Structure formats: C-alpha cells, structure tokens
C-alpha positions in Angstrom: 21.7 31.1 11.3 24.9 29.9 9.5 26.4 28.7 12.8 23.1 26.8 13.6 23.3 25.1 10.2 26.9 24.1 10.7 26.2 22.7 14.2 23.3 20.7 12.9 25.4 19.4 10.0 28.1 18.1 12.3 25.6 16.4 14.6 24.5 13.4 12.7 23.6 10.9 15.4 24.3 12.1 18.9 23.0 9.0 20.8 24.9 5.9 19.8 22.9 3.7 22.3 19.7 4.3 20.3 18.6 2.7 17.0 19.6 5.1 14.3 17.1 5.9 11.5 18.0 8.0 8.5 15.1 9.3 6.4 16.1 10.1 2.9 13.9 12.9 1.3 14.1 14.5 -2.1 12.5 17.3 -4.0 8.8 16.6 -4.4 8.7 14.8 -1.0 5.4 13.9 0.5 5.2 15.8 3.8 2.9 13.3 5.5 5.3 10.5 5.0 8.2 12.3 6.7 5.8 13.1 9.5 4.8 9.5 9.8 8.4 8.3 10.3 9.4 11.1 12.7 6.2 10.7 14.8 6.1 7.0 15.1 9.8 6.2 15.7 10.0 9.4 17.9 7.2 8.1 20.1 8.8 4.8 20.9 10.0 4.7 24.5 11.6 2.2 26.9 9.9 1.2 30.1 12.0 4.0 31.7 10.6 6.5 29.3 13.8 6.8 27.3 13.6 7.3 23.5 14.5 4.1 21.6 15.2 5.7 18.3 17.1 8.6 17.0 15.7 9.9 13.7 17.7 12.1 11.3 16.2 13.6 8.1 18.7 13.9 5.3 18.7 14.7 1.6 21.2 14.1 -1.3 22.0 17.8 -1.5 21.4 19.8 1.7 19.3 22.9 1.5 15.7 23.8 0.8 13.7 20.8 -0.3 10.5 21.3 -2.3 7.5 19.4 -1.0 4.1 18.3 -2.4 2.6 21.2 -0.5 2.9 24.9 -0.8 6.1 25.2 1.2 9.7 24.1 1.2 11.6 22.5 4.1 15.2 23.3 5.0 17.2 20.1 5.4 20.7 20.7 6.8 21.8 17.1 6.9 23.4 15.5 3.8 23.5 11.8 2.8 26.4 11.0 5.1 23.8 10.1 7.8 22.9 7.0 5.7 26.4 5.6 6.2 25.8 5.5 10.0 22.2 4.5 10.1 20.8 1.1 11.3 17.7 1.7 9.3 17.3 3.8 6.1 13.8 4.9 5.1 13.2 6.3 1.6 10.0 8.3 1.3 8.1 9.0 -1.9 8.6 11.9 -4.2 6.3 13.2 -7.0 9.4 12.7 -9.3 8.9 9.0 -9.2 5.8 9.3 -11.4 7.9 10.8 -14.2 11.1 8.8 -13.7 10.0 5.2 -13.6 12.6 3.0 -15.2 15.2 5.7 -15.5 18.5 5.6 -13.7 18.8 7.3 -10.4 20.1 10.9 -10.5 23.9 11.0 -9.6 23.2 12.6 -6.2 20.6 10.0 -5.2 22.7 7.1 -6.6 25.7 8.4 -4.4 23.4 8.6 -1.4 22.1 5.0 -1.9 25.7 3.8 -2.3 26.3 4.8 1.3 24.0 2.1 2.6 26.2 -0.3 4.5 25.8 -4.1 4.1 23.4 -5.4 6.6 21.6 -2.1 7.0 17.8 -2.4 7.1 16.2 -0.4 4.3 12.6 0.5 3.9 10.5 2.5 1.4 7.1 4.2 1.7 4.7 4.4 -1.2 6.6 5.1 -4.5 9.9 5.3 -2.6 10.1 1.7 -3.8 11.1 3.1 -7.2 14.3 4.3 -5.7 15.0 0.9 -4.2 14.2 -0.8 -7.5 16.4 1.5 -9.5 19.2 0.8 -7.0 18.8 -2.9 -7.6 17.8 -3.6 -4.0 14.5 -5.2 -5.0 15.8 -7.6 -7.6 14.3 -11.0 -6.9 12.6 -9.7 -3.8 9.0 -9.4 -2.8 7.9 -5.7 -2.7 4.9 -3.5 -3.0 4.0 0.2 -3.7 1.0 2.3 -4.1 -1.6 0.4 -6.1 -1.9 3.2 -8.6 1.8 2.8 -9.4 2.1 -0.9 -9.2 1.8 -1.6 -12.9 4.3 1.1 -13.7 6.8 -0.4 -11.2 6.3 -3.9 -12.6 6.8 -2.7 -16.2 9.9 -0.7 -15.3 11.4 -3.4 -13.1 10.2 -6.8 -14.1 12.7 -8.5 -11.8 10.8 -7.3 -8.7 8.4 -9.8 -7.2 5.6 -7.3 -6.9 2.6 -7.9 -4.6 0.2 -5.0 -5.2 -2.4 -6.1 -2.7 -0.6 -5.9 0.6 0.1 -3.0 3.0 3.8 -3.8 3.4 6.3 -6.5 2.6 9.4 -7.9 4.3 12.1 -9.7 2.4 15.3 -10.1 4.4 16.5 -6.7 5.4 14.4 -4.9 2.8 10.9 -3.6 3.5 8.4 -1.8 1.3 5.0 -0.3 2.0 2.0 0.6 -0.2 0.3 4.0 -0.4 1.1 6.8 1.9 -0.8 5.8 5.1 0.6 2.3 4.9 3.8 3.8 6.1 2.2 3.8 9.5 1.6 0.1 9.3 5.2 -0.5 8.2 6.8 1.7 10.9 4.7 0.0 13.6 5.8 -3.4 12.2 9.5 -2.3 12.4 9.0 -1.1 16.0 7.3 -4.3 16.9 10.2 -6.3 15.4 12.8 -4.2 17.2 11.2 -3.7 20.7 8.1 -5.9 20.9 4.4 -5.6 20.7 4.0 -3.6 23.9 6.1 -0.7 22.7 4.5 -0.8 19.2 1.0 -0.8 20.7 1.8 2.1 23.0 3.1 4.1 19.9 -0.2 3.2 18.1 -2.3 4.4 21.1 -0.3 7.6 21.3 -0.8 8.2 17.6 -4.5 7.2 17.7 -4.1 4.5 15.1 -4.8 0.7 15.1 -1.7 -1.4 15.9 -2.8 -3.8 13.2 -5.0 -3.1 10.1 -6.8 -6.1 8.6 -6.5 -6.9 5.0 -4.3 -5.2 2.4 -4.7 -2.3 0.0 -6.8 -4.5 -2.3 -9.8 -3.4 -0.2 -9.2 0.2 -1.2 -9.2 -0.5 -5.0 -12.3 -0.3 -7.1 -12.0 -3.0 -9.8 -14.5 -2.2 -12.6 -15.3 -5.1 -14.8 -13.9 -4.6 -18.3 -16.3 -3.1 -20.9 -17.3 -5.7 -23.5 -16.3 -5.2 -27.0 -19.7 -6.1 -28.5 -23.2 -6.6 -27.2 -24.4 -10.2 -28.0 -24.5 -11.1 -24.3 -25.5 -7.6 -23.0 -29.1 -8.6 -22.3 -28.0 -11.5 -20.1 -25.6 -9.4 -18.2 -28.1 -6.6 -17.6 -30.6 -9.2 -16.4 -28.0 -10.8 -14.1 -27.2 -7.5 -12.5 -30.9 -7.1 -11.5 -31.1 -10.6 -10.1 -27.8 -11.1 -8.3 -29.7 -12.3 -5.3 -30.7 -15.4 -7.2 -28.6 -18.6 -7.7 -27.9 -17.9 -11.3 -26.7 -20.6 -13.7 -25.0 -20.5 -17.0 -28.0 -22.2 -18.6 -30.3 -19.4 -17.4 -28.0 -16.7 -18.7 -27.6 -18.5 -22.1 -31.3 -18.8 -22.4 -31.7 -15.0 -22.1 -29.7 -14.8 -25.4 -31.2 -17.9 -27.0 -27.8 -19.6 -27.1 -26.5 -22.9 -26.1 -24.4 -22.9 -22.9 -21.3 -23.6 -24.9 -21.8 -20.8 -27.3 -22.8 -18.4 -24.6 -19.7 -19.2 -22.6 -17.4 -18.6 -25.6 -19.1 -15.4 -26.6 -19.1 -14.1 -23.0 -15.4 -14.6 -22.6 -14.7 -13.0 -26.0 -16.7 -9.9 -25.1 -16.0 -9.4 -21.4 -12.5 -10.9 -21.2 -13.3 -13.4 -18.4 -15.7 -16.3 -17.7 -19.3 -15.7 -16.8 -18.8 -17.3 -13.4 -15.9 -15.0 -12.6 -17.8 -12.0 -13.8 -20.7 -12.9 -11.6 -18.5 -13.3 -8.6 -16.9 -9.9 -9.2 -20.3 -8.3 -9.5 -21.5 -10.0 -6.3 -18.4 -8.8 -4.4 -19.1 -5.2 -5.7 -22.7 -5.5 -4.6 -21.7 -6.8 -1.2 -19.2 -3.9 -0.8 -22.0 -1.4 -1.7 -24.4 -2.9 0.9 -21.7 -3.1 3.6 -20.8 0.6 3.0 -24.3 2.1 2.6 -26.8 -0.1 4.4 -27.6 -1.3 7.9 -28.4 -4.9 6.7 -26.9 -7.6 8.9 -24.1 -9.7 7.3 -26.2 -12.7 6.5 -28.8 -10.5 4.7 -26.0 -8.8 2.7 -24.8 -12.3 1.7 -28.3 -13.1 0.5 -28.8 -9.9 -1.4 -25.4 -10.2 -3.1 -26.1 -13.8 -4.1 -23.6 -15.5 -1.9 -26.3 -17.3 0.0 -24.6 -17.5 3.4 -22.5 -15.3 5.6 -19.7 -17.9 5.4 -19.7 -17.9 1.6 -19.6 -14.0 1.7 -16.8 -14.1 4.1 -14.8 -16.5 2.0 -15.2 -14.5 -1.2 -14.5 -11.2 0.4 -11.4 -12.5 2.1 -10.2 -13.9 -1.2 -10.9 -10.8 -3.2 -10.0 -8.1 -0.7 -8.1 -9.8 2.1 -10.6 -8.6 4.7 -13.8 -9.9 6.5 -17.2 -8.3 5.9 -17.4 -6.9 9.4 -13.9 -5.4 9.1 -14.7 -3.9 5.7 -17.9 -2.4 7.1 -16.1 -0.9 10.0 -13.6 0.7 7.7 -15.9 2.0 5.0 -19.3 2.6 6.6 -20.6 5.9 5.4 -22.2 8.3 7.8 -25.8 9.2 7.1 
C-alpha cells in the first residue's frame, strides 16, 4: 500500500498532451462536487475517442480528507499538482460557512500561491470564499450559492457579486452558484475549450441538459417582508384575494379609507417597498404556484395572477427569475 501511495504521489500529470485539471479539495469537501468535475471532464473525448482532459485531485495536506458524508477519502496528491495545471477547480467545504472573512489557513494559502499566472481558476458553490480570500475575486464579477451570497458580500465587499446567475466568467476566473451549477460551469469550460459538439456529447452521456435556462434566482423563494404595523393590512389581504383583477392604488387606498398619497406613504413604511412593487411580487409568486401545481395554460395563468396576457407574464417572470413561464413549469412541475 505504501508503494502504491508513493507511485501515485510521483505521478502528477502523466499525459502532457491533455488539458490538465487540478481539483483542490479540503476537509469538509462536498463529495458531489468532486464527482461532477471528475465525471464531466473525464467524459470529454476527441473525435478519435481520446480523453481531452487529465484530472488530478489534490489537497493541501495529503492523507484522509473528511467529507460532508459519513466517510473519508484518501487523497495521495499534494498541492504541487496546482503548479502544473492548466485549470484549477476549488470545490466547496463546510468550513466556508464558519470561516467567511477569515484569512486562509497556511496550508490552503500555500496551495493557492502555487497557481501560475495565466492559469484558469474556477470555484464551485462556496469554493468562491477561497478565491475571494486569496484576492482573486477583487473587482471581478462572481457568484456563489444563493444562501451564502450575503455572507460573501459582507466579508468581501470588493467582489462584484451576482447572486442570481448559475456561473460567471471574468477573464480567467470562473465561479458557479450552488452545488449542481458546477455541472453548468464544467460544461461551459468544456464548450470553450473544445466546442459545443464535445460539450453536448458530455451532457448526453451524463444525462443533463447542455444549457439550463435562467439563473439560480428561479430556485429562491423571496417572501415579502412582514409589515411592522397593520394600518394597510386589510387592503393587502383583499388584494391577495383579488390578484386576478387590475388593481389600482386608489382601490387599495379606499379599502383603508385613506387618500392615495397617505396610503402610499403608510404602505412603504409598513412593508418596506411600494404597493406596486409588492403587488408585482405577489403576482409573480401566484404565477409560480400555478405553474408548479396546475395544468392551466400559460395565458390562463397570466390572467389568474393578474398579469393579463401571456406576454406580460413572460416579461415579469423573465425579469424576476431569468426564465420563461414554460421553462419554469418544465423545471418545477410537481407530479400528482
């Protein structure tokens, strides 16, 4: 066994003609993310059937690496693989959730220092915290899992965070959102390296879509803030029961026996947004519910949600979620 480990440790990249990918994992690694990188890059083949990538998994301190599951994974390769790689992929670790804003550990910092100038570097999910801590995201557009987006922005305000997209590209630095968006990012990298035909074949072999519509905004529930008082509560309750109607500010104000001006001011004070914006959000949520749970055609969904026409529904859903009504229904339709 010792000889096996020594041989593996000496064999960093054995195929210099292939694109070299180093995957940096740490304690608390998410097993699925490592599998995504290995599987997708490993499936990429030339027209002659030859592998186009060589993927090596490495860790700052070789040995048994704890995972987010009930097992550990022995990783023989140390960080020296990073110095030879064409692409470095940093996967997430549960440690990011406790270490936001803190300096990198010495071993991780030493590993990141091995990245050569011009090397392409990518992160999956909260792996973006490592890139940010290393200064690689300063002034760059980036994303991470939507649950961690606010934390990343607070810890690293110099990052140009875009929490709604599935992945970002800024020069030679790439980031992806939540775990499964690593698939989207890897396919994007394969597409850039070897074209759409190769990426599409990898997608077919992995039984995933070559392109996903929209961004991670479509996966986020955005509850309307709870009001701090109740002087417009009756109007809001009535509006929720009549979203299908073309509601006006005058009608809502009349429910509270207020002038439109007073109602507008009170509404914003209580809810934290304008009545018009609140209505739009409620209609989007109603449309999402109908698209997920009903068989109603798109134009009927638009009517029931108060958007009037399918075109209006499409425009508002695209603006709010980055996806069309039909694409949203395909993704989220619940089985009976």
